[in-house]
Biotite code that builds the C-alpha atoms (Angstrom):
import biotite.structure as struc

atoms = struc.array([
    struc.Atom([79.732, 90.403, 115.568], chain_id="A", res_id=1, res_name="MET", atom_name="CA", element="C"),
    struc.Atom([79.972, 88.206, 112.491], chain_id="A", res_id=2, res_name="ARG", atom_name="CA", element="C"),
    struc.Atom([83.270, 87.853, 110.609], chain_id="A", res_id=3, res_name="ARG", atom_name="CA", element="C"),
    struc.Atom([83.984, 87.406, 106.904], chain_id="A", res_id=4, res_name="ILE", atom_name="CA", element="C"),
    struc.Atom([87.237, 87.039, 104.993], chain_id="A", res_id=5, res_name="ARG", atom_name="CA", element="C"),
    struc.Atom([87.531, 88.087, 101.356], chain_id="A", res_id=6, res_name="ILE", atom_name="CA", element="C"),
    struc.Atom([90.517, 87.639, 99.044], chain_id="A", res_id=7, res_name="THR", atom_name="CA", element="C"),
    struc.Atom([90.619, 89.598, 95.805], chain_id="A", res_id=8, res_name="LEU", atom_name="CA", element="C"),
    struc.Atom([93.111, 87.887, 93.507], chain_id="A", res_id=9, res_name="VAL", atom_name="CA", element="C"),
    struc.Atom([95.068, 89.819, 90.896], chain_id="A", res_id=10, res_name="GLY", atom_name="CA", element="C"),
    struc.Atom([97.098, 92.984, 90.671], chain_id="A", res_id=11, res_name="ASP", atom_name="CA", element="C"),
    struc.Atom([95.658, 95.553, 93.090], chain_id="A", res_id=12, res_name="PRO", atom_name="CA", element="C"),
    struc.Atom([94.559, 98.780, 91.459], chain_id="A", res_id=13, res_name="MET", atom_name="CA", element="C"),
    struc.Atom([93.978, 102.134, 93.094], chain_id="A", res_id=14, res_name="SER", atom_name="CA", element="C"),
    struc.Atom([90.785, 103.972, 92.210], chain_id="A", res_id=15, res_name="LYS", atom_name="CA", element="C"),
    struc.Atom([91.208, 107.274, 90.454], chain_id="A", res_id=16, res_name="GLN", atom_name="CA", element="C"),
    struc.Atom([88.807, 110.176, 90.495], chain_id="A", res_id=17, res_name="SER", atom_name="CA", element="C"),
    struc.Atom([86.429, 110.673, 87.608], chain_id="A", res_id=18, res_name="VAL", atom_name="CA", element="C"),
    struc.Atom([87.839, 112.693, 84.747], chain_id="A", res_id=19, res_name="ARG", atom_name="CA", element="C"),
    struc.Atom([86.371, 115.414, 82.645], chain_id="A", res_id=20, res_name="LYS", atom_name="CA", element="C"),
    struc.Atom([86.350, 114.865, 78.900], chain_id="A", res_id=21, res_name="GLY", atom_name="CA", element="C"),
    struc.Atom([84.762, 116.520, 75.897], chain_id="A", res_id=22, res_name="LYS", atom_name="CA", element="C"),
    struc.Atom([81.450, 114.751, 76.559], chain_id="A", res_id=23, res_name="LYS", atom_name="CA", element="C"),
    struc.Atom([81.379, 115.311, 80.337], chain_id="A", res_id=24, res_name="GLY", atom_name="CA", element="C"),
    struc.Atom([82.665, 113.317, 83.276], chain_id="A", res_id=25, res_name="PHE", atom_name="CA", element="C"),
    struc.Atom([83.736, 109.689, 82.922], chain_id="A", res_id=26, res_name="TYR", atom_name="CA", element="C"),
    struc.Atom([85.571, 106.888, 84.702], chain_id="A", res_id=27, res_name="GLN", atom_name="CA", element="C"),
    struc.Atom([88.243, 105.137, 82.605], chain_id="A", res_id=28, res_name="PRO", atom_name="CA", element="C"),
    struc.Atom([87.115, 101.632, 81.607], chain_id="A", res_id=29, res_name="SER", atom_name="CA", element="C"),
    struc.Atom([90.030, 99.843, 83.307], chain_id="A", res_id=30, res_name="LYS", atom_name="CA", element="C"),
    struc.Atom([88.617, 100.903, 86.702], chain_id="A", res_id=31, res_name="TYR", atom_name="CA", element="C"),
    struc.Atom([85.108, 99.759, 85.798], chain_id="A", res_id=32, res_name="LYS", atom_name="CA", element="C"),
    struc.Atom([86.487, 96.433, 84.588], chain_id="A", res_id=33, res_name="ASP", atom_name="CA", element="C"),
    struc.Atom([88.470, 95.927, 87.810], chain_id="A", res_id=34, res_name="LYS", atom_name="CA", element="C"),
    struc.Atom([85.408, 96.807, 89.912], chain_id="A", res_id=35, res_name="ALA", atom_name="CA", element="C"),
    struc.Atom([83.322, 94.238, 87.983], chain_id="A", res_id=36, res_name="ARG", atom_name="CA", element="C"),
    struc.Atom([86.039, 91.637, 88.560], chain_id="A", res_id=37, res_name="ASP", atom_name="CA", element="C"),
    struc.Atom([86.077, 92.409, 92.306], chain_id="A", res_id=38, res_name="TYR", atom_name="CA", element="C"),
    struc.Atom([82.261, 92.128, 92.499], chain_id="A", res_id=39, res_name="VAL", atom_name="CA", element="C"),
    struc.Atom([82.415, 88.751, 90.730], chain_id="A", res_id=40, res_name="ARG", atom_name="CA", element="C"),
    struc.Atom([85.091, 87.489, 93.125], chain_id="A", res_id=41, res_name="GLN", atom_name="CA", element="C"),
    struc.Atom([83.217, 88.772, 96.183], chain_id="A", res_id=42, res_name="ILE", atom_name="CA", element="C"),
    struc.Atom([79.950, 87.097, 95.131], chain_id="A", res_id=43, res_name="LYS", atom_name="CA", element="C"),
    struc.Atom([81.750, 83.745, 94.761], chain_id="A", res_id=44, res_name="LYS", atom_name="CA", element="C"),
    struc.Atom([83.174, 83.986, 98.290], chain_id="A", res_id=45, res_name="GLN", atom_name="CA", element="C"),
    struc.Atom([80.017, 84.988, 100.142], chain_id="A", res_id=46, res_name="LEU", atom_name="CA", element="C"),
    struc.Atom([78.207, 82.174, 101.977], chain_id="A", res_id=47, res_name="PRO", atom_name="CA", element="C"),
    struc.Atom([74.753, 81.411, 100.557], chain_id="A", res_id=48, res_name="LYS", atom_name="CA", element="C"),
    struc.Atom([73.034, 82.525, 103.768], chain_id="A", res_id=49, res_name="ASP", atom_name="CA", element="C"),
    struc.Atom([75.133, 85.705, 104.175], chain_id="A", res_id=50, res_name="PHE", atom_name="CA", element="C"),
    struc.Atom([73.238, 88.784, 105.311], chain_id="A", res_id=51, res_name="GLU", atom_name="CA", element="C"),
    struc.Atom([74.894, 92.113, 104.597], chain_id="A", res_id=52, res_name="ILE", atom_name="CA", element="C"),
    struc.Atom([76.148, 94.221, 107.490], chain_id="A", res_id=53, res_name="PHE", atom_name="CA", element="C"),
    struc.Atom([73.708, 97.044, 108.182], chain_id="A", res_id=54, res_name="THR", atom_name="CA", element="C"),
    struc.Atom([74.815, 98.537, 111.518], chain_id="A", res_id=55, res_name="LYS", atom_name="CA", element="C"),
    struc.Atom([78.587, 98.755, 111.786], chain_id="A", res_id=56, res_name="ARG", atom_name="CA", element="C"),
    struc.Atom([81.701, 97.269, 110.234], chain_id="A", res_id=57, res_name="VAL", atom_name="CA", element="C"),
    struc.Atom([85.214, 96.864, 111.590], chain_id="A", res_id=58, res_name="HIS", atom_name="CA", element="C"),
    struc.Atom([88.018, 96.201, 109.136], chain_id="A", res_id=59, res_name="CYS", atom_name="CA", element="C"),
    struc.Atom([90.254, 93.857, 111.110], chain_id="A", res_id=60, res_name="ILE", atom_name="CA", element="C"),
    struc.Atom([92.767, 93.383, 108.302], chain_id="A", res_id=61, res_name="ARG", atom_name="CA", element="C"),
    struc.Atom([93.349, 94.994, 104.919], chain_id="A", res_id=62, res_name="PHE", atom_name="CA", element="C"),
    struc.Atom([96.504, 93.612, 103.336], chain_id="A", res_id=63, res_name="MET", atom_name="CA", element="C"),
    struc.Atom([97.566, 94.492, 99.811], chain_id="A", res_id=64, res_name="VAL", atom_name="CA", element="C"),
    struc.Atom([100.203, 92.384, 98.055], chain_id="A", res_id=65, res_name="VAL", atom_name="CA", element="C"),
    struc.Atom([101.770, 93.803, 94.893], chain_id="A", res_id=66, res_name="HIS", atom_name="CA", element="C"),
    struc.Atom([103.866, 91.827, 92.445], chain_id="A", res_id=67, res_name="LYS", atom_name="CA", element="C"),
    struc.Atom([107.326, 93.385, 92.608], chain_id="A", res_id=68, res_name="PRO", atom_name="CA", element="C"),
    struc.Atom([108.763, 95.223, 89.685], chain_id="A", res_id=69, res_name="ARG", atom_name="CA", element="C"),
    struc.Atom([112.401, 94.271, 89.893], chain_id="A", res_id=70, res_name="LEU", atom_name="CA", element="C"),
    struc.Atom([113.428, 97.789, 88.967], chain_id="A", res_id=71, res_name="ILE", atom_name="CA", element="C"),
    struc.Atom([111.833, 99.002, 92.237], chain_id="A", res_id=72, res_name="ASP", atom_name="CA", element="C"),
    struc.Atom([113.970, 96.739, 94.422], chain_id="A", res_id=73, res_name="LEU", atom_name="CA", element="C"),
    struc.Atom([117.581, 97.254, 95.413], chain_id="A", res_id=74, res_name="SER", atom_name="CA", element="C"),
    struc.Atom([119.898, 94.277, 94.979], chain_id="A", res_id=75, res_name="SER", atom_name="CA", element="C"),
    struc.Atom([119.845, 93.744, 98.755], chain_id="A", res_id=76, res_name="LYS", atom_name="CA", element="C"),
    struc.Atom([116.035, 93.689, 98.791], chain_id="A", res_id=77, res_name="LYS", atom_name="CA", element="C"),
    struc.Atom([115.913, 91.372, 95.748], chain_id="A", res_id=78, res_name="LYS", atom_name="CA", element="C"),
    struc.Atom([118.171, 88.903, 97.541], chain_id="A", res_id=79, res_name="LYS", atom_name="CA", element="C"),
    struc.Atom([116.112, 89.149, 100.729], chain_id="A", res_id=80, res_name="GLU", atom_name="CA", element="C"),
    struc.Atom([112.852, 88.736, 98.823], chain_id="A", res_id=81, res_name="PHE", atom_name="CA", element="C"),
    struc.Atom([113.747, 85.828, 96.563], chain_id="A", res_id=82, res_name="PHE", atom_name="CA", element="C"),
    struc.Atom([115.853, 83.909, 99.088], chain_id="A", res_id=83, res_name="ASN", atom_name="CA", element="C"),
    struc.Atom([113.428, 84.287, 101.980], chain_id="A", res_id=84, res_name="GLY", atom_name="CA", element="C"),
    struc.Atom([110.236, 83.836, 99.993], chain_id="A", res_id=85, res_name="GLY", atom_name="CA", element="C"),
    struc.Atom([108.552, 86.137, 102.463], chain_id="A", res_id=86, res_name="ASN", atom_name="CA", element="C"),
    struc.Atom([106.555, 89.243, 101.887], chain_id="A", res_id=87, res_name="LEU", atom_name="CA", element="C"),
    struc.Atom([108.570, 92.419, 101.681], chain_id="A", res_id=88, res_name="LEU", atom_name="CA", element="C"),
    struc.Atom([107.213, 95.783, 102.860], chain_id="A", res_id=89, res_name="GLU", atom_name="CA", element="C"),
    struc.Atom([106.208, 98.153, 100.076], chain_id="A", res_id=90, res_name="LYS", atom_name="CA", element="C"),
    struc.Atom([106.955, 101.785, 100.863], chain_id="A", res_id=91, res_name="THR", atom_name="CA", element="C"),
    struc.Atom([106.278, 103.300, 97.454], chain_id="A", res_id=92, res_name="THR", atom_name="CA", element="C"),
    struc.Atom([103.125, 104.552, 95.732], chain_id="A", res_id=93, res_name="LYS", atom_name="CA", element="C"),
    struc.Atom([100.216, 104.014, 95.542], chain_id="A", res_id=94, res_name="PRO", atom_name="CA", element="C"),
    struc.Atom([99.318, 105.144, 99.024], chain_id="A", res_id=95, res_name="ASP", atom_name="CA", element="C"),
    struc.Atom([97.364, 102.613, 101.031], chain_id="A", res_id=96, res_name="LEU", atom_name="CA", element="C"),
    struc.Atom([95.131, 104.849, 103.086], chain_id="A", res_id=97, res_name="MET", atom_name="CA", element="C"),
    struc.Atom([93.150, 106.262, 100.198], chain_id="A", res_id=98, res_name="ASP", atom_name="CA", element="C"),
    struc.Atom([92.950, 104.908, 96.721], chain_id="A", res_id=99, res_name="ASN", atom_name="CA", element="C"),
    struc.Atom([93.858, 101.234, 97.212], chain_id="A", res_id=100, res_name="LEU", atom_name="CA", element="C"),
    struc.Atom([91.013, 100.711, 99.677], chain_id="A", res_id=101, res_name="LYS", atom_name="CA", element="C"),
    struc.Atom([88.482, 102.805, 97.759], chain_id="A", res_id=102, res_name="LYS", atom_name="CA", element="C"),
    struc.Atom([87.955, 100.414, 94.842], chain_id="A", res_id=103, res_name="LEU", atom_name="CA", element="C"),
    struc.Atom([87.708, 97.335, 97.080], chain_id="A", res_id=104, res_name="ALA", atom_name="CA", element="C"),
    struc.Atom([85.288, 99.004, 99.516], chain_id="A", res_id=105, res_name="TYR", atom_name="CA", element="C"),
    struc.Atom([83.141, 100.390, 96.702], chain_id="A", res_id=106, res_name="ASP", atom_name="CA", element="C"),
    struc.Atom([82.939, 96.906, 95.202], chain_id="A", res_id=107, res_name="SER", atom_name="CA", element="C"),
    struc.Atom([81.734, 95.482, 98.535], chain_id="A", res_id=108, res_name="MET", atom_name="CA", element="C"),
    struc.Atom([78.940, 98.049, 98.924], chain_id="A", res_id=109, res_name="SER", atom_name="CA", element="C"),
    struc.Atom([75.502, 96.400, 98.766], chain_id="A", res_id=110, res_name="ASN", atom_name="CA", element="C"),
    struc.Atom([77.169, 92.953, 98.789], chain_id="A", res_id=111, res_name="LEU", atom_name="CA", element="C"),
    struc.Atom([78.980, 92.794, 102.133], chain_id="A", res_id=112, res_name="VAL", atom_name="CA", element="C"),
    struc.Atom([77.739, 96.002, 103.771], chain_id="A", res_id=113, res_name="PHE", atom_name="CA", element="C"),
    struc.Atom([75.107, 98.581, 102.900], chain_id="A", res_id=114, res_name="GLU", atom_name="CA", element="C"),
    struc.Atom([77.629, 101.368, 102.458], chain_id="A", res_id=115, res_name="ASP", atom_name="CA", element="C"),
    struc.Atom([81.314, 101.849, 103.213], chain_id="A", res_id=116, res_name="ASP", atom_name="CA", element="C"),
    struc.Atom([80.313, 104.671, 105.580], chain_id="A", res_id=117, res_name="ALA", atom_name="CA", element="C"),
    struc.Atom([79.492, 101.867, 108.070], chain_id="A", res_id=118, res_name="LEU", atom_name="CA", element="C"),
    struc.Atom([83.224, 101.148, 108.454], chain_id="A", res_id=119, res_name="ILE", atom_name="CA", element="C"),
    struc.Atom([84.089, 102.748, 111.767], chain_id="A", res_id=120, res_name="SER", atom_name="CA", element="C"),
    struc.Atom([87.312, 100.933, 112.698], chain_id="A", res_id=121, res_name="VAL", atom_name="CA", element="C"),
    struc.Atom([90.349, 99.877, 110.688], chain_id="A", res_id=122, res_name="GLU", atom_name="CA", element="C"),
    struc.Atom([92.809, 97.925, 112.779], chain_id="A", res_id=123, res_name="LYS", atom_name="CA", element="C"),
    struc.Atom([95.546, 96.533, 110.549], chain_id="A", res_id=124, res_name="TYR", atom_name="CA", element="C"),
    struc.Atom([96.327, 97.880, 107.083], chain_id="A", res_id=125, res_name="CYS", atom_name="CA", element="C"),
    struc.Atom([99.484, 97.039, 105.193], chain_id="A", res_id=126, res_name="SER", atom_name="CA", element="C"),
    struc.Atom([100.995, 96.779, 101.729], chain_id="A", res_id=127, res_name="LYS", atom_name="CA", element="C"),
    struc.Atom([103.657, 94.335, 100.634], chain_id="A", res_id=128, res_name="TRP", atom_name="CA", element="C"),
    struc.Atom([105.549, 92.910, 97.699], chain_id="A", res_id=129, res_name="TYR", atom_name="CA", element="C"),
    struc.Atom([104.811, 89.251, 97.052], chain_id="A", res_id=130, res_name="GLY", atom_name="CA", element="C"),
    struc.Atom([104.700, 86.720, 94.250], chain_id="A", res_id=131, res_name="LEU", atom_name="CA", element="C"),
    struc.Atom([100.904, 86.256, 94.443], chain_id="A", res_id=132, res_name="ASN", atom_name="CA", element="C"),
    struc.Atom([99.295, 89.709, 94.055], chain_id="A", res_id=133, res_name="PRO", atom_name="CA", element="C"),
    struc.Atom([96.031, 90.066, 95.980], chain_id="A", res_id=134, res_name="ARG", atom_name="CA", element="C"),
    struc.Atom([94.072, 91.978, 98.560], chain_id="A", res_id=135, res_name="ILE", atom_name="CA", element="C"),
    struc.Atom([93.097, 90.164, 101.755], chain_id="A", res_id=136, res_name="GLU", atom_name="CA", element="C"),
    struc.Atom([90.290, 91.693, 103.798], chain_id="A", res_id=137, res_name="ILE", atom_name="CA", element="C"),
    struc.Atom([88.837, 90.544, 107.098], chain_id="A", res_id=138, res_name="VAL", atom_name="CA", element="C"),
    struc.Atom([85.682, 92.321, 108.247], chain_id="A", res_id=139, res_name="LEU", atom_name="CA", element="C"),
    struc.Atom([83.534, 92.035, 111.354], chain_id="A", res_id=140, res_name="GLU", atom_name="CA", element="C"),
    struc.Atom([80.081, 93.507, 111.400], chain_id="A", res_id=141, res_name="GLY", atom_name="CA", element="C"),
    struc.Atom([76.486, 93.461, 112.445], chain_id="A", res_id=142, res_name="GLU", atom_name="CA", element="C"),
])
């Protein structure tokens, strides 16, 4: 199986469902803009000779790093975070298993793999607080 690593820099955003308005269904523009940004970043990171995965995909690592809002952290956690300089586990919303992965996976469709339905294994998923917000993804596929 071939392996690829992708880092999406910037504040992670969870994908929301389409909404119904007066003129029908729509997706708010901030989600479209973020998806376009992800596609741009993904294209820059793909090797020139990269062939998309067409058979199966294993997500070896999906790590989301959020910039901390100081109001979310207790004084003990603030001290631990800023003194240690390490990542600190994030146990608040948004939930990792659904919406945070959806936007990133949708952005990779037809660039990294044919469709996100090819993802059959997810081994390590996590979300953290950190000073450099990003999503790190490691995929193996055929």
